[in-house]
GUTI-204469 format. One line per 4 residues: number of its first residue (from 1); for each residue x, y negated, z negated of N, C-alpha, C, O, CB. Coordinates in nm, 2 decimals, always signed. Glycine has a CB too. Layout:
REM residues N
NUM = X Y Z X Y Z X Y Z X Y Z X Y Z ~ ...
//
This chain:
REM residues 62
1 = -8.54 +6.42 -2.70 -8.58 +6.42 -2.56 -8.55 +6.29 -2.50 -8.57 +6.18 -2.55 -8.74 +6.44 -2.56 ~ -8.48 +6.29 -2.38 -8.44 +6.17 -2.31 -8.52 +6.15 -2.18 -8.55 +6.25 -2.12 -8.29 +6.18 -2.28 ~ -8.54 +6.03 -2.15 -8.60 +5.99 -2.03 -8.54 +5.86 -1.97 -8.50 +5.78 -2.05 -8.76 +5.97 -2.04 ~ -8.53 +5.85 -1.84 -8.49 +5.73 -1.78 -8.61 +5.64 -1.75 -8.71 +5.69 -1.69 -8.41 +5.76 -1.65
5 = -8.61 +5.52 -1.79 -8.72 +5.43 -1.78 -8.68 +5.30 -1.71 -8.59 +5.23 -1.76 -8.79 +5.40 -1.92 ~ -8.75 +5.27 -1.60 -8.72 +5.14 -1.53 -8.82 +5.03 -1.58 -8.94 +5.06 -1.60 -8.73 +5.16 -1.38 ~ -8.77 +4.91 -1.60 -8.85 +4.80 -1.63 -8.85 +4.71 -1.51 -8.75 +4.67 -1.46 -8.79 +4.73 -1.76 ~ -8.98 +4.67 -1.48 -9.00 +4.58 -1.36 -9.07 +4.45 -1.40 -9.14 +4.45 -1.50 -9.08 +4.66 -1.25
9 = -9.05 +4.35 -1.31 -9.14 +4.24 -1.32 -9.28 +4.28 -1.26 -9.28 +4.35 -1.16 -9.08 +4.11 -1.24 ~ -9.38 +4.24 -1.32 -9.52 +4.28 -1.28 -9.55 +4.22 -1.14 -9.61 +4.29 -1.06 -9.62 +4.23 -1.38 ~ -9.50 +4.10 -1.11 -9.53 +4.04 -0.98 -9.41 +4.06 -0.89 -9.30 +4.02 -0.93 -9.56 +3.89 -1.00 ~ -9.43 +4.13 -0.78 -9.33 +4.16 -0.69 -9.25 +4.29 -0.72 -9.18 +4.34 -0.63 -9.23 +4.05 -0.69
13 = -9.27 +4.35 -0.83 -9.22 +4.48 -0.87 -9.06 +4.48 -0.86 -9.00 +4.59 -0.83 -9.27 +4.59 -0.78 ~ -9.00 +4.37 -0.89 -8.85 +4.36 -0.89 -8.80 +4.44 -1.01 -8.85 +4.42 -1.12 -8.81 +4.21 -0.89 ~ -8.70 +4.52 -0.99 -8.64 +4.60 -1.10 -8.56 +4.50 -1.18 -8.47 +4.43 -1.13 -8.55 +4.71 -1.04 ~ -8.58 +4.50 -1.31 -8.52 +4.41 -1.41 -8.40 +4.49 -1.47 -8.29 +4.44 -1.48 -8.61 +4.36 -1.51
17 = -8.43 +4.61 -1.52 -8.33 +4.68 -1.60 -8.37 +4.83 -1.61 -8.49 +4.86 -1.59 -8.32 +4.62 -1.74 ~ -8.28 +4.92 -1.64 -8.30 +5.06 -1.66 -8.25 +5.10 -1.79 -8.14 +5.07 -1.83 -8.24 +5.14 -1.54 ~ -8.33 +5.17 -1.87 -8.29 +5.22 -2.00 -8.29 +5.38 -2.00 -8.37 +5.44 -1.93 -8.38 +5.17 -2.11 ~ -8.20 +5.44 -2.07 -8.21 +5.58 -2.10 -8.26 +5.58 -2.25 -8.18 +5.55 -2.34 -8.07 +5.66 -2.08
21 = -8.38 +5.63 -2.26 -8.44 +5.63 -2.39 -8.44 +5.77 -2.45 -8.47 +5.87 -2.38 -8.59 +5.58 -2.38 ~ -8.39 +5.78 -2.58 -8.39 +5.91 -2.65 -8.48 +5.90 -2.77 -8.45 +5.83 -2.87 -8.24 +5.94 -2.69 ~ -8.59 +5.97 -2.76 -8.68 +5.97 -2.87 -8.67 +6.11 -2.94 -8.69 +6.21 -2.87 -8.83 +5.94 -2.83 ~ -8.64 +6.11 -3.06 -8.62 +6.24 -3.13 -8.76 +6.32 -3.14 -8.86 +6.26 -3.18 -8.56 +6.22 -3.27
25 = -8.75 +6.44 -3.12 -8.86 +6.53 -3.13 -8.86 +6.60 -3.27 -8.76 +6.65 -3.31 -8.86 +6.64 -3.02 ~ -8.97 +6.59 -3.34 -8.98 +6.67 -3.47 -9.11 +6.74 -3.47 -9.19 +6.73 -3.37 -8.96 +6.58 -3.59 ~ -9.14 +6.80 -3.58 -9.27 +6.88 -3.59 -9.39 +6.79 -3.58 -9.49 +6.85 -3.53 -9.27 +6.95 -3.72 ~ -9.39 +6.67 -3.61 -9.50 +6.58 -3.61 -9.51 +6.49 -3.50 -9.62 +6.44 -3.47 -9.51 +6.51 -3.74
29 = -9.40 +6.46 -3.43 -9.40 +6.36 -3.32 -9.35 +6.43 -3.19 -9.24 +6.47 -3.18 -9.31 +6.24 -3.36 ~ -9.44 +6.43 -3.09 -9.41 +6.48 -2.96 -9.43 +6.37 -2.86 -9.54 +6.34 -2.82 -9.50 +6.60 -2.93 ~ -9.32 +6.30 -2.82 -9.33 +6.18 -2.74 -9.38 +6.21 -2.60 -9.35 +6.31 -2.54 -9.19 +6.11 -2.73 ~ -9.47 +6.12 -2.55 -9.52 +6.13 -2.42 -9.47 +6.02 -2.33 -9.39 +5.93 -2.38 -9.67 +6.13 -2.42
33 = -9.51 +6.01 -2.21 -9.46 +5.91 -2.11 -9.49 +5.77 -2.17 -9.40 +5.68 -2.16 -9.53 +5.93 -1.98 ~ -9.60 +5.75 -2.23 -9.63 +5.61 -2.28 -9.54 +5.57 -2.39 -9.51 +5.45 -2.41 -9.78 +5.60 -2.32 ~ -9.50 +5.67 -2.47 -9.41 +5.63 -2.58 -9.27 +5.58 -2.53 -9.22 +5.49 -2.58 -9.38 +5.76 -2.67 ~ -9.22 +5.65 -2.42 -9.10 +5.61 -2.36 -9.11 +5.47 -2.30 -9.02 +5.39 -2.31 -9.05 +5.71 -2.26
37 = -9.22 +5.45 -2.23 -9.24 +5.32 -2.16 -9.26 +5.20 -2.27 -9.20 +5.10 -2.25 -9.37 +5.32 -2.08 ~ -9.33 +5.23 -2.38 -9.34 +5.13 -2.48 -9.21 +5.10 -2.54 -9.18 +4.98 -2.57 -9.44 +5.18 -2.59 ~ -9.12 +5.20 -2.56 -8.99 +5.17 -2.62 -8.90 +5.09 -2.53 -8.83 +5.01 -2.57 -8.92 +5.31 -2.66 ~ -8.91 +5.12 -2.40 -8.83 +5.04 -2.30 -8.88 +4.89 -2.30 -8.80 +4.80 -2.29 -8.85 +5.10 -2.16
41 = -9.01 +4.87 -2.31 -9.06 +4.73 -2.32 -9.02 +4.67 -2.45 -8.98 +4.55 -2.45 -9.21 +4.73 -2.31 ~ -9.01 +4.74 -2.56 -8.97 +4.68 -2.68 -8.82 +4.65 -2.67 -8.78 +4.54 -2.72 -8.99 +4.78 -2.80 ~ -8.74 +4.73 -2.62 -8.60 +4.70 -2.60 -8.57 +4.59 -2.50 -8.48 +4.51 -2.52 -8.52 +4.83 -2.55 ~ -8.66 +4.57 -2.40 -8.64 +4.46 -2.31 -8.67 +4.33 -2.38 -8.61 +4.23 -2.34 -8.74 +4.48 -2.19
45 = -8.75 +4.33 -2.48 -8.77 +4.21 -2.56 -8.65 +4.18 -2.65 -8.61 +4.06 -2.66 -8.90 +4.22 -2.64 ~ -8.60 +4.28 -2.71 -8.48 +4.27 -2.79 -8.36 +4.21 -2.71 -8.29 +4.13 -2.76 -8.44 +4.40 -2.86 ~ -8.35 +4.26 -2.59 -8.24 +4.22 -2.50 -8.27 +4.09 -2.42 -8.19 +4.05 -2.34 -8.21 +4.33 -2.40 ~ -8.39 +4.04 -2.44 -8.44 +3.91 -2.37 -8.43 +3.92 -2.22 -8.38 +3.84 -2.15 -8.35 +3.80 -2.42
49 = -8.50 +4.03 -2.17 -8.50 +4.05 -2.03 -8.62 +3.98 -1.96 -8.62 +3.97 -1.84 -8.51 +4.20 -2.00 ~ -8.72 +3.93 -2.04 -8.83 +3.86 -1.98 -8.94 +3.86 -2.08 -8.94 +3.92 -2.19 -8.88 +3.93 -1.85 ~ -9.05 +3.79 -2.05 -9.16 +3.77 -2.14 -9.25 +3.90 -2.13 -9.26 +3.97 -2.03 -9.25 +3.65 -2.10 ~ -9.31 +3.94 -2.24 -9.38 +4.07 -2.25 -9.50 +4.08 -2.14 -9.52 +4.18 -2.09 -9.44 +4.08 -2.38
53 = -9.56 +3.97 -2.11 -9.67 +3.97 -2.02 -9.62 +3.97 -1.87 -9.70 +3.98 -1.78 -9.76 +3.85 -2.04 ~ -9.49 +3.96 -1.85 -9.43 +3.96 -1.71 -9.37 +4.09 -1.68 -9.33 +4.11 -1.56 -9.33 +3.85 -1.70 ~ -9.36 +4.19 -1.77 -9.29 +4.31 -1.75 -9.38 +4.44 -1.76 -9.48 +4.44 -1.83 -9.18 +4.33 -1.85 ~ -9.34 +4.54 -1.68 -9.40 +4.67 -1.69 -9.29 +4.77 -1.69 -9.18 +4.74 -1.65 -9.50 +4.69 -1.58
57 = -9.32 +4.89 -1.74 -9.22 +5.00 -1.74 -9.28 +5.13 -1.69 -9.39 +5.16 -1.70 -9.17 +5.02 -1.89 ~ -9.19 +5.21 -1.62 -9.23 +5.34 -1.57 -9.12 +5.44 -1.59 -9.00 +5.41 -1.57 -9.26 +5.33 -1.42 ~ -9.16 +5.56 -1.64 -9.06 +5.67 -1.66 -9.03 +5.72 -1.52 -9.13 +5.74 -1.44 -9.12 +5.78 -1.75 ~ -8.91 +5.75 -1.49 -8.87 +5.82 -1.37 -8.91 +5.97 -1.38 -8.89 +6.03 -1.49 -8.72 +5.81 -1.34
61 = -8.97 +6.02 -1.28 -9.03 +6.16 -1.29 -8.94 +6.27 -1.24 -8.99 +6.38 -1.22 -9.16 +6.16 -1.22 ~ -8.81 +6.24 -1.21 -8.72 +6.35 -1.17 -8.62 +6.38 -1.26 -8.54 +6.47 -1.23 -8.66 +6.32 -1.03
//
């Protein structure tokens, strides 16, 4: 299952980066919106896009 997730700065809501997240679906794991947002925030730390307390993520709903 794929979702587009935008990562923003919390203050000012400036767009920092956009990820296309692909979380595999199996019998035991059914990813929800929060799973995709958490993965985008994790990747933003790996990519050094900003400090964890300065970023937020939102799944695009279309």
